[in-house]
N, C-alpha and C positions, 0 to 999 in steps of 0.2 A: 199224370206226372210227366212233364217234358224233361227228357234225360238228354245229357250233353256228354260227349267224350272230350275231354280236355286234359290239359297239362297242370300238374299240382307242383309247385316249386319246392325243392329241399336243397340240402347242401350247404356249403360256406358261402360267405359273401365273396362275389367275384368269381365263384366256381360253382355255379348252380347245377343241381341234378334233378330232373324232372320225372314225376311218376305220371303215367298215362292212366287216368282214372274215369269211371263212369260216374256221374253224380247228378243231382237235381239241379236244374238250371237255376233255381233261386239261391242254391247254397253259395256261400262265399268260396273264393279260389282255393283257399287252403283249409275249408271246413271239412264236413262229413261228406264220404263218398259212398257209393253202393258197391263197387267192386274196382280192384286194382287190375289193370290190363297189362302193364308192362313198365319199363324204364327206358328213359333216354337221357344220355350222357353226352352233351356237346363239347366237353372239356378236351376231349382227345380227338386226333385225327386218324382214321375217320371216326366219325361219332358212333357210339355204342347204342344201338337200338335193340332191346330185348323184349318181345311182346308175346302174349299169350294169343296165338294166331286163331284157333278155334273160337275163343270167347269172343274176340274182337269181331269176327265175321257174324257171329250170333247176335250181338248187340247191333251191329248195322242192320241186319235183317229184321230186328225188332223195331227199328226206326229211330235209333239213337243218333243225334246230329253232332258230328264232330267240329271243333274248332278248326281255323284254318291250318294251324301248325299240326294239330293232330291228324287232320285229313291228309296232309303232306306226308306224315310218318307212316300212317296206315297204307297210303297209296305206294310209298317207296317198298313196304314189306309185302305188297301184293295182296292186301286184304280187299281192296276195292275190286281188283280183278277177280278174285275168288267170288265176291258178292254177285258182280256181274254175270259170271258163268252159272252161279246157282240160280239166279233168275232165269237165264235162258233154259236151264233144265226144268224150272217150274213152268215155264211156258210152253215146253214141249219141243223147243227148237233143237235140242240134241240130248243125249243121255248122260248119265254121270261119268261113265268111262271116258266119253269124249270129252267132257268138261274137265276131268282130271288130266287127261292128255295135252289138253290146250294150256292148262295151268302150268304143268311141268315144263312144257316148251317155253312158255313166257318167262318162267322163273330161270331156266337155264340160260336165255338169251340176255336176260337183265343181269344174272351173275357175272356172265361173261363181259358185259359192258363195264360193271363195277370194277372187275379185275383188270381190264384194259385201263380204265381210269386211274386206278391205284397204281399200276405199273408206270403210267405216263407221269403221275405225280412224284412218284419215287425217283424215276429217271431225271426229272427236272430238279428235284432236291439234290440228287447227286452231282448233277452238271453244274448247279450253282455252288455246292461245296468245293468241287475241284477248282472252278474258276476263282473262288475266293482264295484257295490255298495257293494257286499259281500267282495271284496278285501279291499275296504276303510273301512269297518266295522272291518275287521280283523286287519288292521294297526292301527286303533284307539284303538281298545281293547289291543293290545300289548303295545301301547304307554301309555295308561292309567295304565296298569299293572306295567310298568317300572317306572312311576312317583309315583305310590303307594309304590313300593319297595324302592325307594330313600327317600320318606317321612319317611317310617318306619326306615330306617337305621339312618336317621337324628334325630328322636324322641327318639331312644333307649339310646344313651348317655345322652340325656336331661332329660330322666326319671331317669337315676342313679344319675345325679347331683341335682334332685328336692329337697332332704333333705337339701342340703347346701344352695340353693337358697332361700328356705323359711325362712331362718334366716334373710335375708337381705331385706325384702319388704319396711322397714321403710326408709332405705337409698335411695331406688329408688324413693320413694315418695318425698323426700327432693330434690333430684336432679331434679326431674320434676318441683317441686315448683320453684326451683331457675332458671331453665330454662324459665318457664312462666314469672318470674319477669323481667328477662333480656329482653325477647321478648317484654314485656310491655314497658320497658325503651327505647328500640330501636325505637318502634312505636312512642312514645312521642317525641323523638328527631327528627324522620323524620317529624312529625307534625310541630314541631317548626322550623325546617328549611323550610318547605313549607311555613309557615306563613311569615317567613322572606323575603323569595323570592317574595312573592305576595306584601308585602309592599315596597320593593325595586322597583318592577315593576310599582306600582302605583306612587310612586315618580318620576319615570323616565317618566311616561306618563303626569304627571303634568308639570314637567320641559319642556317636548316637546311642551305642550300646550302653556305655557308662552312664549317660544322662537317663536312660530308661531305668537302668538298675538303681540310680539314686532316686528316682521318683517312685520306684515300687518300694524301697526301704522306708522313704517317707511316708507313703500310704499305709504301710504295716504299721509304723509308729502311731499314726493318727488313729489307726482302728484300735490299737492296744489302749490308747489313751481314752478313747471313747468307752471301750469296754469297762475300764476302771472306773471312769466317772459313773457309769450306768450301775456298776456294783455298789459304789458308795451311796448312790441315791436309794438304791434298794435297802441297804442296811439302815439308812436313816428313817426310811418309811416304816421298816420293821419295828425299830425303837420306838418310834412315835405311836405306832399302834399298840405296843405293849403299855406305855404310859397310859393310853387312853383305857385300855382295858382295866387297869389297875384302878 
C-alpha cells in the first residue's frame, strides 16, 4: 500500500486549517487516514506548525512520500535533516551522539535565522506604522492650519463691522424676546390641542363602552327569550305525549 503524507483541509471558509496526515494514496483528500502527524495554521503570522516529530521521522524512514507542501513543512521543522542524519548513522558514517550534536547545531542555527527574520519583520512593521502615523499627523496639521486660515479670513470683516454692530444690541434683544414669546404661544397651543385630543379620545372610549353594554344587554334578552321559547316547546311536547298515552 503506497502511503502519502499530505494536508487535509479543515476550518472555516476563507480561513483554512490543515491537518498533516498519513493516508493511502488512493484515498480522497478529506477521507480516511492512517495517522495524524500534526497541524498547520497559515492564518496567523508567523504560521503555526505543530507536528509529532518522532512519528514524522518514523514514517519517512518507512518510505512514506510527502506532497510538496508537506515536504516543505517537514523540512522546515527539521524532519528531513533528522532523516538524513539517521541514514548516515545506519551507513556507519558517524555514531548517534555525533548525529544528535549535528542536529542540535542545525536546529539552533535555524532558530536563530527564524528569530532574526521575525525581528526584521517586526521592525519593518513598526517602521511602516510610525511612517503612517507621521503622515496622518502631517495631514491633520495641514488641515488645522487651513481651518485656522479660513476662520481668520471670516473674522477679519466681522471685526471691521463691529462698531456698527455695537449700536444695535437692543434690537437683537427685542427680537430674541419676541421669538421667545412666539415659542411660548406655540407651546401653549400645542398643549391645548393635545388636551382636546385626549378629551375626544376619552369620549370615544366612553361611547364604545356604552355600546358594548347595550349589546350585552340585548344578547342577554335574546338568550332569555330563547330559553322561554324552549320551555314552551318542552311543555307542549309533554302535553302531546300525555294525550297520546291516554
